[in-house]
C-alpha beads as a LAMMPS data file, in Angstrom:
LAMMPS data file: protein, C-alpha beads

410 atoms
409 bonds

1 atom types
1 bond types

-500.0 500.0 xlo xhi
-500.0 500.0 ylo yhi
-500.0 500.0 zlo zhi

Masses

1 110.0

Atoms # bond

1 1 1 0.000 0.000 0.000
2 1 1 1.401 3.363 -1.026
3 1 1 0.687 5.885 1.749
4 1 1 1.278 9.627 1.414
5 1 1 1.191 11.683 4.626
6 1 1 1.035 15.465 4.636
7 1 1 2.102 16.816 8.014
8 1 1 3.677 20.232 8.359
9 1 1 5.297 19.538 11.749
10 1 1 6.744 16.076 11.097
11 1 1 9.831 15.813 13.331
12 1 1 10.886 13.526 16.204
13 1 1 11.212 16.271 18.799
14 1 1 9.427 17.607 21.855
15 1 1 6.992 19.946 20.142
16 1 1 3.443 19.122 19.159
17 1 1 2.423 16.077 17.143
18 1 1 5.739 15.642 15.323
19 1 1 6.962 12.605 17.306
20 1 1 3.582 10.847 16.996
21 1 1 3.335 11.156 13.227
22 1 1 7.011 10.267 12.856
23 1 1 6.373 7.077 14.823
24 1 1 3.289 6.276 12.741
25 1 1 5.139 6.683 9.454
26 1 1 8.200 4.681 10.501
27 1 1 6.079 1.897 11.986
28 1 1 3.962 1.634 8.823
29 1 1 7.154 1.422 6.772
30 1 1 8.472 -1.284 9.098
31 1 1 5.246 -3.199 8.441
32 1 1 6.026 -3.241 4.729
33 1 1 4.029 -0.242 3.503
34 1 1 5.463 2.265 1.017
35 1 1 5.304 5.499 3.021
36 1 1 6.166 9.028 1.928
37 1 1 5.801 12.227 3.941
38 1 1 5.699 15.841 2.799
39 1 1 6.586 18.157 5.669
40 1 1 8.049 21.560 6.352
41 1 1 11.659 21.829 7.513
42 1 1 11.786 21.634 11.321
43 1 1 11.187 25.180 12.525
44 1 1 7.931 25.263 14.492
45 1 1 8.645 25.513 18.211
46 1 1 12.389 25.907 17.580
47 1 1 14.740 28.833 17.932
48 1 1 16.365 28.106 14.531
49 1 1 16.073 25.815 11.523
50 1 1 18.648 22.993 11.867
51 1 1 21.723 23.653 9.722
52 1 1 21.139 20.661 7.457
53 1 1 17.793 22.079 6.347
54 1 1 18.876 25.621 5.560
55 1 1 18.822 26.782 1.932
56 1 1 16.811 25.469 -0.987
57 1 1 13.097 24.882 -1.466
58 1 1 13.152 21.107 -0.896
59 1 1 15.142 18.538 1.066
60 1 1 14.473 14.974 -0.085
61 1 1 15.875 12.063 1.924
62 1 1 15.089 8.650 3.409
63 1 1 14.522 8.677 7.174
64 1 1 14.021 5.307 8.901
65 1 1 12.576 3.720 5.757
66 1 1 10.286 6.677 4.992
67 1 1 10.807 9.025 2.062
68 1 1 10.534 12.521 3.539
69 1 1 10.403 15.643 1.389
70 1 1 10.739 18.776 3.502
71 1 1 9.807 22.180 2.153
72 1 1 11.247 25.569 3.049
73 1 1 9.462 27.165 6.021
74 1 1 8.532 30.726 6.838
75 1 1 10.486 31.682 9.964
76 1 1 9.621 35.338 10.588
77 1 1 7.014 36.519 13.056
78 1 1 5.699 33.066 13.927
79 1 1 4.327 34.426 17.178
80 1 1 1.865 36.543 15.171
81 1 1 -1.268 35.534 13.266
82 1 1 0.129 36.909 10.020
83 1 1 3.476 35.178 10.416
84 1 1 1.803 31.847 11.080
85 1 1 -0.547 32.474 8.169
86 1 1 2.386 33.111 5.831
87 1 1 3.964 29.856 7.012
88 1 1 0.768 27.921 6.258
89 1 1 0.394 29.471 2.809
90 1 1 4.014 28.709 1.935
91 1 1 3.610 25.091 3.040
92 1 1 0.366 24.708 1.081
93 1 1 2.061 25.852 -2.139
94 1 1 5.346 24.002 -1.687
95 1 1 3.766 20.779 -0.406
96 1 1 1.736 20.612 -3.606
97 1 1 4.902 20.965 -5.676
98 1 1 6.697 18.372 -3.536
99 1 1 3.803 15.903 -3.617
100 1 1 3.683 15.959 -7.399
101 1 1 7.189 14.473 -7.385
102 1 1 5.781 11.325 -5.805
103 1 1 3.787 8.484 -7.405
104 1 1 0.009 8.448 -7.006
105 1 1 -0.795 7.128 -3.513
106 1 1 -3.306 4.423 -2.630
107 1 1 -4.407 6.546 0.321
108 1 1 -3.568 10.107 1.363
109 1 1 -3.543 11.171 5.028
110 1 1 -3.568 14.835 6.023
111 1 1 -2.613 15.648 9.624
112 1 1 -3.989 18.901 11.023
113 1 1 -3.312 21.491 12.297
114 1 1 -3.194 23.464 10.219
115 1 1 -6.446 22.537 8.530
116 1 1 -5.157 24.182 5.338
117 1 1 -3.143 20.990 4.785
118 1 1 -6.441 19.573 3.513
119 1 1 -6.291 21.784 0.433
120 1 1 -2.911 20.361 -0.536
121 1 1 -4.233 16.863 0.094
122 1 1 -7.321 17.355 -2.041
123 1 1 -5.220 18.684 -4.933
124 1 1 -2.703 15.833 -4.622
125 1 1 -5.122 12.947 -4.165
126 1 1 -5.328 12.012 -7.886
127 1 1 -8.310 9.770 -7.218
128 1 1 -6.982 8.319 -3.968
129 1 1 -9.195 8.397 -0.847
130 1 1 -8.507 11.466 1.293
131 1 1 -8.306 10.977 5.079
132 1 1 -7.945 13.654 7.741
133 1 1 -6.393 13.199 11.177
134 1 1 -7.583 16.147 13.283
135 1 1 -5.187 16.583 16.179
136 1 1 -7.006 19.845 16.915
137 1 1 -10.309 21.205 15.597
138 1 1 -9.909 24.324 13.494
139 1 1 -10.966 27.104 13.422
140 1 1 -12.489 26.453 16.864
141 1 1 -9.063 26.295 18.433
142 1 1 -7.966 29.632 16.992
143 1 1 -11.215 31.241 18.114
144 1 1 -10.917 29.741 21.601
145 1 1 -7.354 31.054 21.927
146 1 1 -8.463 34.508 20.875
147 1 1 -6.111 34.352 17.881
148 1 1 -8.887 34.664 15.322
149 1 1 -11.377 37.485 15.901
150 1 1 -12.230 38.760 12.432
151 1 1 -15.819 37.764 11.598
152 1 1 -15.117 37.474 7.828
153 1 1 -12.031 35.311 8.507
154 1 1 -13.990 33.107 10.901
155 1 1 -16.712 32.587 8.289
156 1 1 -14.091 31.794 5.642
157 1 1 -12.383 29.215 7.864
158 1 1 -15.689 27.625 8.806
159 1 1 -16.704 27.408 5.148
160 1 1 -13.379 25.751 4.319
161 1 1 -13.823 23.372 7.259
162 1 1 -17.236 22.245 5.952
163 1 1 -15.846 21.954 2.411
164 1 1 -12.975 19.724 3.555
165 1 1 -15.087 17.464 5.763
166 1 1 -17.400 16.737 2.825
167 1 1 -14.460 15.681 0.656
168 1 1 -12.761 13.398 3.149
169 1 1 -13.489 9.688 3.010
170 1 1 -13.029 9.502 6.787
171 1 1 -11.830 11.686 9.667
172 1 1 -10.010 10.519 12.794
173 1 1 -10.071 12.465 16.062
174 1 1 -8.525 11.951 19.477
175 1 1 -11.560 11.846 21.752
176 1 1 -15.306 11.377 21.928
177 1 1 -15.634 15.085 22.686
178 1 1 -13.899 15.984 19.440
179 1 1 -16.142 13.540 17.580
180 1 1 -19.212 15.190 19.105
181 1 1 -17.884 18.540 17.890
182 1 1 -17.768 17.334 14.284
183 1 1 -21.099 15.504 14.416
184 1 1 -22.740 18.685 15.723
185 1 1 -21.421 20.429 12.604
186 1 1 -23.208 17.946 10.357
187 1 1 -20.456 15.393 9.731
188 1 1 -22.021 11.905 9.546
189 1 1 -21.238 9.958 12.696
190 1 1 -19.999 6.904 10.786
191 1 1 -17.470 9.111 8.985
192 1 1 -15.640 9.963 12.227
193 1 1 -13.419 7.473 14.059
194 1 1 -11.805 7.957 17.465
195 1 1 -8.168 6.889 17.703
196 1 1 -6.457 8.303 20.807
197 1 1 -2.818 9.290 20.690
198 1 1 -0.248 7.015 22.233
199 1 1 3.122 7.004 23.907
200 1 1 6.252 5.034 23.085
201 1 1 6.759 3.059 26.277
202 1 1 10.274 2.014 25.257
203 1 1 11.406 5.619 24.830
204 1 1 9.459 7.040 27.762
205 1 1 10.478 5.401 31.006
206 1 1 10.510 6.844 34.524
207 1 1 13.841 8.624 35.055
208 1 1 15.467 9.440 38.386
209 1 1 14.443 12.767 39.873
210 1 1 18.102 13.547 40.601
211 1 1 19.473 13.495 37.070
212 1 1 21.978 15.475 35.001
213 1 1 19.385 17.892 33.623
214 1 1 18.268 18.910 37.103
215 1 1 21.901 19.434 38.147
216 1 1 22.650 21.567 35.079
217 1 1 19.781 23.871 36.000
218 1 1 20.780 24.060 39.665
219 1 1 17.472 22.612 40.871
220 1 1 18.767 19.907 43.216
221 1 1 16.855 21.116 46.261
222 1 1 13.783 22.542 44.540
223 1 1 10.235 21.272 44.088
224 1 1 9.814 21.518 40.301
225 1 1 6.460 22.164 38.628
226 1 1 7.225 21.402 34.976
227 1 1 5.533 22.460 31.765
228 1 1 7.295 20.847 28.792
229 1 1 6.206 21.155 25.176
230 1 1 4.721 23.799 22.937
231 1 1 4.548 27.169 24.670
232 1 1 1.527 28.236 22.633
233 1 1 -1.573 30.296 23.259
234 1 1 -3.853 27.282 23.668
235 1 1 -2.076 26.370 26.897
236 1 1 -3.052 29.580 28.725
237 1 1 0.373 29.676 30.348
238 1 1 -0.220 33.132 31.743
239 1 1 -2.118 31.233 34.441
240 1 1 1.107 29.449 35.397
241 1 1 2.863 32.807 35.760
242 1 1 0.032 34.063 37.961
243 1 1 0.337 30.946 40.140
244 1 1 4.101 31.493 40.326
245 1 1 3.458 35.054 41.451
246 1 1 1.145 33.804 44.195
247 1 1 3.850 31.364 45.343
248 1 1 6.824 33.720 45.137
249 1 1 7.130 33.534 48.933
250 1 1 7.790 29.788 48.642
251 1 1 11.490 29.771 47.713
252 1 1 11.705 25.990 47.364
253 1 1 9.236 25.885 44.423
254 1 1 10.416 26.434 40.837
255 1 1 8.218 26.630 37.747
256 1 1 10.188 25.228 34.819
257 1 1 9.028 25.804 31.241
258 1 1 10.867 23.749 28.623
259 1 1 10.205 24.351 24.941
260 1 1 9.513 26.996 22.342
261 1 1 6.293 28.348 20.904
262 1 1 4.362 31.367 19.729
263 1 1 3.597 32.588 23.262
264 1 1 7.106 32.219 24.710
265 1 1 8.379 35.748 24.095
266 1 1 5.346 37.285 25.730
267 1 1 5.543 34.882 28.664
268 1 1 9.228 35.597 29.259
269 1 1 8.562 39.329 29.071
270 1 1 5.688 39.065 31.542
271 1 1 7.735 36.941 33.949
272 1 1 10.452 39.609 33.890
273 1 1 7.915 42.381 34.485
274 1 1 6.599 40.511 37.527
275 1 1 10.105 39.784 38.784
276 1 1 9.418 36.047 38.965
277 1 1 12.688 34.518 40.143
278 1 1 10.847 31.227 40.621
279 1 1 10.234 30.762 36.856
280 1 1 12.865 29.384 34.463
281 1 1 12.612 29.087 30.679
282 1 1 14.692 26.469 28.846
283 1 1 14.704 25.833 25.115
284 1 1 13.497 22.613 23.445
285 1 1 15.771 19.696 24.328
286 1 1 17.019 16.882 22.036
287 1 1 14.805 13.808 21.889
288 1 1 17.491 11.764 23.653
289 1 1 17.147 13.964 26.743
290 1 1 13.383 13.939 27.058
291 1 1 13.193 11.232 29.756
292 1 1 15.582 13.359 31.839
293 1 1 13.511 16.480 31.186
294 1 1 10.291 14.851 32.321
295 1 1 12.128 13.119 35.156
296 1 1 13.053 16.503 36.648
297 1 1 9.398 17.125 37.501
298 1 1 8.022 16.631 40.961
299 1 1 4.716 17.615 39.375
300 1 1 3.914 18.073 35.671
301 1 1 1.466 20.669 34.391
302 1 1 -1.042 20.112 31.596
303 1 1 -2.944 23.295 30.804
304 1 1 -5.630 24.224 28.314
305 1 1 -7.605 27.392 27.790
306 1 1 -11.342 27.649 28.512
307 1 1 -13.551 26.519 25.644
308 1 1 -10.910 24.131 24.242
309 1 1 -12.183 20.922 25.825
310 1 1 -13.756 19.529 22.645
311 1 1 -11.125 21.023 20.378
312 1 1 -7.749 19.748 21.584
313 1 1 -6.160 16.895 23.569
314 1 1 -2.629 17.775 24.808
315 1 1 -0.638 14.659 23.941
316 1 1 1.971 15.509 26.566
317 1 1 -0.364 13.960 29.154
318 1 1 0.497 10.465 27.909
319 1 1 4.251 11.197 28.018
320 1 1 3.937 12.459 31.581
321 1 1 2.062 9.330 32.607
322 1 1 4.634 7.081 30.932
323 1 1 7.333 8.989 32.811
324 1 1 5.726 8.064 36.124
325 1 1 5.002 11.634 37.163
326 1 1 1.848 13.129 38.663
327 1 1 -0.269 15.529 36.596
328 1 1 -1.801 18.806 37.655
329 1 1 -4.425 19.362 34.950
330 1 1 -5.713 22.904 34.553
331 1 1 -8.138 22.083 31.734
332 1 1 -11.856 22.401 30.899
333 1 1 -14.112 20.025 32.782
334 1 1 -15.463 18.517 29.558
335 1 1 -12.009 17.678 28.202
336 1 1 -10.358 14.343 27.533
337 1 1 -7.487 15.177 29.894
338 1 1 -9.883 15.931 32.768
339 1 1 -11.527 12.541 32.197
340 1 1 -8.157 10.834 31.881
341 1 1 -6.736 12.265 35.111
342 1 1 -9.789 11.256 37.105
343 1 1 -10.258 7.772 35.616
344 1 1 -6.570 6.873 35.782
345 1 1 -6.143 8.472 39.230
346 1 1 -2.886 9.959 37.982
347 1 1 -3.207 13.504 39.245
348 1 1 -5.397 16.410 40.261
349 1 1 -7.781 18.543 38.216
350 1 1 -8.376 22.262 38.753
351 1 1 -10.494 24.624 36.627
352 1 1 -8.709 26.243 33.662
353 1 1 -7.265 29.746 33.984
354 1 1 -7.673 29.636 37.771
355 1 1 -4.307 30.648 39.239
356 1 1 -5.321 30.512 42.923
357 1 1 -6.639 26.952 42.491
358 1 1 -3.422 25.942 40.718
359 1 1 -1.250 27.494 43.416
360 1 1 -3.220 25.831 46.208
361 1 1 -3.033 22.415 44.502
362 1 1 0.740 22.758 44.127
363 1 1 1.137 23.519 47.820
364 1 1 -1.022 20.574 48.833
365 1 1 0.758 18.133 46.526
366 1 1 4.214 19.307 47.549
367 1 1 3.310 18.356 51.112
368 1 1 2.203 14.835 50.147
369 1 1 5.031 12.921 48.499
370 1 1 3.263 9.577 48.871
371 1 1 0.290 10.875 46.916
372 1 1 2.547 12.175 44.137
373 1 1 4.271 8.804 43.909
374 1 1 0.949 6.962 43.738
375 1 1 -0.306 9.249 40.968
376 1 1 2.867 8.602 38.974
377 1 1 2.607 4.825 39.352
378 1 1 -1.067 4.839 38.406
379 1 1 -0.378 6.839 35.259
380 1 1 2.364 4.517 34.090
381 1 1 0.154 1.453 34.525
382 1 1 -2.717 3.160 32.691
383 1 1 -0.747 3.953 29.525
384 1 1 0.883 0.530 29.534
385 1 1 -2.558 -1.063 29.237
386 1 1 -4.390 1.505 27.079
387 1 1 -2.052 3.779 25.120
388 1 1 0.820 1.637 23.912
389 1 1 2.307 2.605 20.543
390 1 1 1.826 -0.789 18.855
391 1 1 -1.889 -0.917 19.652
392 1 1 -2.650 2.579 18.367
393 1 1 -0.528 2.235 15.228
394 1 1 -2.436 -0.962 14.419
395 1 1 -5.698 1.012 14.571
396 1 1 -4.306 3.599 12.140
397 1 1 -2.975 0.853 9.876
398 1 1 -6.396 -0.806 9.704
399 1 1 -8.112 2.540 9.075
400 1 1 -5.781 3.381 6.190
401 1 1 -6.070 -0.091 4.666
402 1 1 -9.874 -0.053 4.789
403 1 1 -9.939 3.333 3.030
404 1 1 -7.572 2.013 0.358
405 1 1 -9.678 -1.131 -0.097
406 1 1 -6.879 -3.418 0.986
407 1 1 -6.913 -6.261 3.495
408 1 1 -4.195 -6.594 6.089
409 1 1 -2.675 -10.002 6.873
410 1 1 -4.409 -11.720 9.775

Bonds

1 1 1 2
2 1 2 3
3 1 3 4
4 1 4 5
5 1 5 6
6 1 6 7
7 1 7 8
8 1 8 9
9 1 9 10
10 1 10 11
11 1 11 12
12 1 12 13
13 1 13 14
14 1 14 15
15 1 15 16
16 1 16 17
17 1 17 18
18 1 18 19
19 1 19 20
20 1 20 21
21 1 21 22
22 1 22 23
23 1 23 24
24 1 24 25
25 1 25 26
26 1 26 27
27 1 27 28
28 1 28 29
29 1 29 30
30 1 30 31
31 1 31 32
32 1 32 33
33 1 33 34
34 1 34 35
35 1 35 36
36 1 36 37
37 1 37 38
38 1 38 39
39 1 39 40
40 1 40 41
41 1 41 42
42 1 42 43
43 1 43 44
44 1 44 45
45 1 45 46
46 1 46 47
47 1 47 48
48 1 48 49
49 1 49 50
50 1 50 51
51 1 51 52
52 1 52 53
53 1 53 54
54 1 54 55
55 1 55 56
56 1 56 57
57 1 57 58
58 1 58 59
59 1 59 60
60 1 60 61
61 1 61 62
62 1 62 63
63 1 63 64
64 1 64 65
65 1 65 66
66 1 66 67
67 1 67 68
68 1 68 69
69 1 69 70
70 1 70 71
71 1 71 72
72 1 72 73
73 1 73 74
74 1 74 75
75 1 75 76
76 1 76 77
77 1 77 78
78 1 78 79
79 1 79 80
80 1 80 81
81 1 81 82
82 1 82 83
83 1 83 84
84 1 84 85
85 1 85 86
86 1 86 87
87 1 87 88
88 1 88 89
89 1 89 90
90 1 90 91
91 1 91 92
92 1 92 93
93 1 93 94
94 1 94 95
95 1 95 96
96 1 96 97
97 1 97 98
98 1 98 99
99 1 99 100
100 1 100 101
101 1 101 102
102 1 102 103
103 1 103 104
104 1 104 105
105 1 105 106
106 1 106 107
107 1 107 108
108 1 108 109
109 1 109 110
110 1 110 111
111 1 111 112
112 1 112 113
113 1 113 114
114 1 114 115
115 1 115 116
116 1 116 117
117 1 117 118
118 1 118 119
119 1 119 120
120 1 120 121
121 1 121 122
122 1 122 123
123 1 123 124
124 1 124 125
125 1 125 126
126 1 126 127
127 1 127 128
128 1 128 129
129 1 129 130
130 1 130 131
131 1 131 132
132 1 132 133
133 1 133 134
134 1 134 135
135 1 135 136
136 1 136 137
137 1 137 138
138 1 138 139
139 1 139 140
140 1 140 141
141 1 141 142
142 1 142 143
143 1 143 144
144 1 144 145
145 1 145 146
146 1 146 147
147 1 147 148
148 1 148 149
149 1 149 150
150 1 150 151
151 1 151 152
152 1 152 153
153 1 153 154
154 1 154 155
155 1 155 156
156 1 156 157
157 1 157 158
158 1 158 159
159 1 159 160
160 1 160 161
161 1 161 162
162 1 162 163
163 1 163 164
164 1 164 165
165 1 165 166
166 1 166 167
167 1 167 168
168 1 168 169
169 1 169 170
170 1 170 171
171 1 171 172
172 1 172 173
173 1 173 174
174 1 174 175
175 1 175 176
176 1 176 177
177 1 177 178
178 1 178 179
179 1 179 180
180 1 180 181
181 1 181 182
182 1 182 183
183 1 183 184
184 1 184 185
185 1 185 186
186 1 186 187
187 1 187 188
188 1 188 189
189 1 189 190
190 1 190 191
191 1 191 192
192 1 192 193
193 1 193 194
194 1 194 195
195 1 195 196
196 1 196 197
197 1 197 198
198 1 198 199
199 1 199 200
200 1 200 201
201 1 201 202
202 1 202 203
203 1 203 204
204 1 204 205
205 1 205 206
206 1 206 207
207 1 207 208
208 1 208 209
209 1 209 210
210 1 210 211
211 1 211 212
212 1 212 213
213 1 213 214
214 1 214 215
215 1 215 216
216 1 216 217
217 1 217 218
218 1 218 219
219 1 219 220
220 1 220 221
221 1 221 222
222 1 222 223
223 1 223 224
224 1 224 225
225 1 225 226
226 1 226 227
227 1 227 228
228 1 228 229
229 1 229 230
230 1 230 231
231 1 231 232
232 1 232 233
233 1 233 234
234 1 234 235
235 1 235 236
236 1 236 237
237 1 237 238
238 1 238 239
239 1 239 240
240 1 240 241
241 1 241 242
242 1 242 243
243 1 243 244
244 1 244 245
245 1 245 246
246 1 246 247
247 1 247 248
248 1 248 249
249 1 249 250
250 1 250 251
251 1 251 252
252 1 252 253
253 1 253 254
254 1 254 255
255 1 255 256
256 1 256 257
257 1 257 258
258 1 258 259
259 1 259 260
260 1 260 261
261 1 261 262
262 1 262 263
263 1 263 264
264 1 264 265
265 1 265 266
266 1 266 267
267 1 267 268
268 1 268 269
269 1 269 270
270 1 270 271
271 1 271 272
272 1 272 273
273 1 273 274
274 1 274 275
275 1 275 276
276 1 276 277
277 1 277 278
278 1 278 279
279 1 279 280
280 1 280 281
281 1 281 282
282 1 282 283
283 1 283 284
284 1 284 285
285 1 285 286
286 1 286 287
287 1 287 288
288 1 288 289
289 1 289 290
290 1 290 291
291 1 291 292
292 1 292 293
293 1 293 294
294 1 294 295
295 1 295 296
296 1 296 297
297 1 297 298
298 1 298 299
299 1 299 300
300 1 300 301
301 1 301 302
302 1 302 303
303 1 303 304
304 1 304 305
305 1 305 306
306 1 306 307
307 1 307 308
308 1 308 309
309 1 309 310
310 1 310 311
311 1 311 312
312 1 312 313
313 1 313 314
314 1 314 315
315 1 315 316
316 1 316 317
317 1 317 318
318 1 318 319
319 1 319 320
320 1 320 321
321 1 321 322
322 1 322 323
323 1 323 324
324 1 324 325
325 1 325 326
326 1 326 327
327 1 327 328
328 1 328 329
329 1 329 330
330 1 330 331
331 1 331 332
332 1 332 333
333 1 333 334
334 1 334 335
335 1 335 336
336 1 336 337
337 1 337 338
338 1 338 339
339 1 339 340
340 1 340 341
341 1 341 342
342 1 342 343
343 1 343 344
344 1 344 345
345 1 345 346
346 1 346 347
347 1 347 348
348 1 348 349
349 1 349 350
350 1 350 351
351 1 351 352
352 1 352 353
353 1 353 354
354 1 354 355
355 1 355 356
356 1 356 357
357 1 357 358
358 1 358 359
359 1 359 360
360 1 360 361
361 1 361 362
362 1 362 363
363 1 363 364
364 1 364 365
365 1 365 366
366 1 366 367
367 1 367 368
368 1 368 369
369 1 369 370
370 1 370 371
371 1 371 372
372 1 372 373
373 1 373 374
374 1 374 375
375 1 375 376
376 1 376 377
377 1 377 378
378 1 378 379
379 1 379 380
380 1 380 381
381 1 381 382
382 1 382 383
383 1 383 384
384 1 384 385
385 1 385 386
386 1 386 387
387 1 387 388
388 1 388 389
389 1 389 390
390 1 390 391
391 1 391 392
392 1 392 393
393 1 393 394
394 1 394 395
395 1 395 396
396 1 396 397
397 1 397 398
398 1 398 399
399 1 399 400
400 1 400 401
401 1 401 402
402 1 402 403
403 1 403 404
404 1 404 405
405 1 405 406
406 1 406 407
407 1 407 408
408 1 408 409
409 1 409 410
């Protein structure tokens, strides 16, 4: 089966959905499928484009059995709506040119965001079934973050959303809440499948709290509340800064933010304005160091803005659970993460954008090491039984094969 995947952020790093789609593509190739990916050069959530991807419109190479064509990315002003928009437009144009270099696929999978990837997919399908994997629901996410306010732009995005859903053979989402969102918009229920994200249990193992990364940051005797991943607007990380301000009289507590993202500059500026000595920002770390990064945490934060519960599922929750760390979830009550934390008994939930509740929960958990340890153990067991990589990749494999009209070996 010839599979073509369009995913702008394909890269095995800390940010966003890149590691998940990379794992999917390499695992499908290992299962004997002919897999090609058209992606942008790694630049989203990074300080710079890696040296090997600088210069030229396209970079075509084989990565772990997958043919990957990377297109030049727009790198200016990515923390603004217009800069991100320019990046999406450039990828849409160049991904079409790159995809035409490849043979006609048996099935074409578009991974959003951004939802504009669907236009490239529709133009490249050449009669192949078009599938959409919605990691977030657009434009709802942009509206919920307050990044899209123009009524004409909202109507245009919503019209494009309806247009794309009609042309997809099938759409996969991460949760029942996201499925309900699409069904409410008129998408037939049997057209939407729920395939939760997963975690690589071999790569993500509980690491010692006292590790090299903690020592490098001088955090040996600190209680670390960690946020690792995309420092974007959806995460409402201003709430974390407000909680840090409330806890500034607690010198043993450090808020550590690891990663890059569109909101980072503003967050760093605000932390400086508030004089928050208990907040540290560290850039995205290499994939090989991620177990150490997550191991630093005494408590890991998963945050999501109000109104985003049926729009997004932060995949970092599964990595935290696999790392054996407790979660403090500041997310909408109707979200998948809220359900996950309560059912798995792997952490504590507080309302989103509620800094006093977050600060109080941190104080209570810091005082109860046994509870933190139990939450971490519960989370690890939960993902081992329900969110293993092999199981989820098999679901995607079956979904792709059914769309292509091919039968998988028993």
